[in-house]
N, C-alpha and C positions, 0 to 999 in steps of 0.2 A: 384632542386625544391625549390620554395619559402617557407618561414616559415609557412604561413597559409595553403599552400597545403600539407605540411608535417603533420601539425596538423590535418587537415581534413581527410587525408588518414589514419591516425592512428585511427580516429573514425570509418571509414568504415571497418577497419580490425577487429573490435570487433564483437563478436557474436550478433545476433539479439536482445536479451533482453537488452544488454548493449547499443546498438545503440538507441533502443527505450527510455530507461531511460536517456541517454545522451541528446537526443532531448528534452524530457519533462523537464528535469532539466534546460536546457538552455532557452526554449521558452514558457513553459506553463504559467508562471507568466507574462512574457512580453506580450504574446498574449491576456491574460485575461485583461490586462490594455488597450489593443487596442480594446476591445469590444467583444472578443471571450469568450465563456463559458468554464471555466477551466475544469469542469467535462467532457464536451463533447470532449475537446481536448485530455484528458487522455483516454477517452473511444475509440476515433477514433484510437489513437496510439496503444493501446492495441490490438484492432481488426486487424489493419494493420500488426502488428508484428506477430500475430497468423497466418494470411493468408500467409505472407511471409515465415514463418517457414514451413507451410504445403506445399506450392508450391515448396519450395527449396528441399524438399525430392525427388521430381520426376524430376524437371528440373532446379536445381540450381547448384551453384558452391561453394564448401567449406561449404555447408549446410546453406548458408546465402544470396548469391547473385543470382539474376535472370537476364536472358537475356532480355534486354528491347525490343528486337524484337520478343521474344518468346511468346508462347501461355500463359504460366504461368503468366508472368507479365501483359499480356493483360487482364487476368481475374482480377488481382489485381486492375489495372487501372480502368477497367469498374465498379468494385464493389464500389470503393470509389469516383471516379470522374464522374460516371454515363454517360460515353461516350465511345463508341466503336471505337477505332482508328485502322487504318491499321498499318502494320509493318513499312511502310515508314514514316508514321506520327509519330509513337512512336520513331523511330530512330532519326528523325530530332529534336524531342522535348527533348530527354534525352541524346543524344550523347555529348552535352556540359558538362554534369556532369561526363563523362567517362574520368577521368584524365589519366588512363593508356591505354585507347583505346582498352579494351578487350571485349566490347559489353555487359557488365553486369552493373546492377544497384543495389545499396544497400538500405535498408530500410530508413536510415537517409536522403539519397538523394531524395527518393520519398516523404518523409514528408516535406522536404524543398520546393519541388515543390507544394505540396498540400496547404501549407500555405504561398505561395510565396508573395501574395499581401501585407500582413502585415509585413512580414520579409523584403521585399524590402523597405518598408516605413522606417524601421530602418536603412537600408543601406543609404538611401537618407538623413536621419537626420544626420547620421555620416559623410556624405560627401557633406555637403553644398547644399543639395537638387539636386545634380546632378544625372541624370539617368545613370545607369550602362551601360557600353559598352557591357558587357557580363553578362546577368542576372544570369546564373548558377554559375559563379565565384563569383558574388556578394552574392548570397545566401550561398555559401560555406564559404565565408569570415565571414559572419554574424554568422554562426554556432560556430566559434572559437573566436568570439569577445564578450566582455562584454555586458550584456543585457542593453537595453534602456527602457525609458518610465515607469520606476519603481520609481526612486528617481530623481525628477526634478533638485535638487541642484547638484547631482552627474553628471547628464547628462550635465548640464551647465558647470561644471568644466572640465569634460573630453573633451567635444567638444570644449570648449573655449580654453583650453590649446593646443589641436590639431591644431586649426586654428592659434593660436599665434605662435606655433612652425613652421608651414608652412610659415607664413609671415616672421618670423625671417630668415629662410633659404633662402627665396627669396631675402631679403634685403642684406644678406651677399654676395650672388652670384652677385647681381647687383653692389655692391660696388667693388667687385673683377674685374668684367668686365669693370667697369668705370676706374679703376686704370690701367688695361692692355691697354685700348684704349687711355687713356690720357697720360700715360707714365710720366716720370720725377717727377714732384711735386705730382701728384696723387698717384704714387706708394709709395712715401715717406710718404704721409698722410694716406695710407691704414691701417697701424697698429693702429693708433689712431681712425680711423673711425670704425674699427671692434670692438675695445674696447668699444666705445660708444654704438654700436648696442647691444653688449652683455650685458652691464650694463642696458640698457633700457629693454631688454628682461627679465632679472632677476627681474627688478622692476615690469614689467607688469604681471609677473606670480603671484605676491603677491595678486592680486585682486581676485584670485581663491582659492579654497580649497587647503590646503597643501597636500603633497604626503601622509602623515600619515593619514589625514582625509579621503582622497580618498580611501586608502587601507582598512580602517575600514568600510566604507560604502559598498565597493565591497564585503567584507567578509560577511556583514550583508545580502546583497541581495542574495548571494549564499545560505545562510541558508534559507531565505524566499522562494527561488526558489524550493529547495528540499522539504521544508515543505508542500507547496501547492500540490505537486505531491503525497506525502504520504497521505495527507488528502483526496484527490480526489480518490485515489486508494481504500482507506478504505471505503469511501462512496459507491463506485461501488460494492465492495465486499459485503457490507451489503445489498445493493439493490438486488444483485443476491441471497443472502441467504434468504432474505425475500420472494423473488419470488418463491423459491423452497419450502418454507414452512418448518415447523419443521420436523426434521428427526424422523422416527418411530423406536422405539426400538422393537426388536424381543422378 
């Protein structure tokens, strides 16, 4: 199993409340920067987690997973997506998320699907605007990847370094292929060519933020991501308390 699949599978193995908070901490701030209302995101995720928990009591697995072809998940999908799909339609739609092919879906996978338009925009930004071959896998990769659209300078550095690294790898492979095909002199010159490519790569990296600066910005964003979730939860709790009115003492 690839690294991102292992990381995502670990998220799915967590209890529902932890999956909910994991999704919110990863995406609430990013989605708000993409035009979604942060409070509504938190409100929706809280409600979806509550419904998943309730449905898992009667038709779930390990107290957290629902059969995507089952009635229980059908109720969840209909409640939040406002669409009543058949078993066959749900199976076709959600089986790509089923990494272990056991017929079950977890909360974090459903939330990825629910917000897939904006999350896929992040994937495309991270991958040179290329449409994913497999949307479900792209969404899962985004779950375990650093957030985008929060700090433009950080995005430019991370994405720029990624593209630079890919270009360097291609240039090295091209030089090796040329040496193998050219033989003789080309093979003798290969060592010098690779050294020049490496030196240019190191120089080109200097136009971006340093590794230390990137690490500091990533740490700051994680703090901001967690902060907005805490704030929105507090606002929703206050609204609920205000709606209930003052408690009466006996």
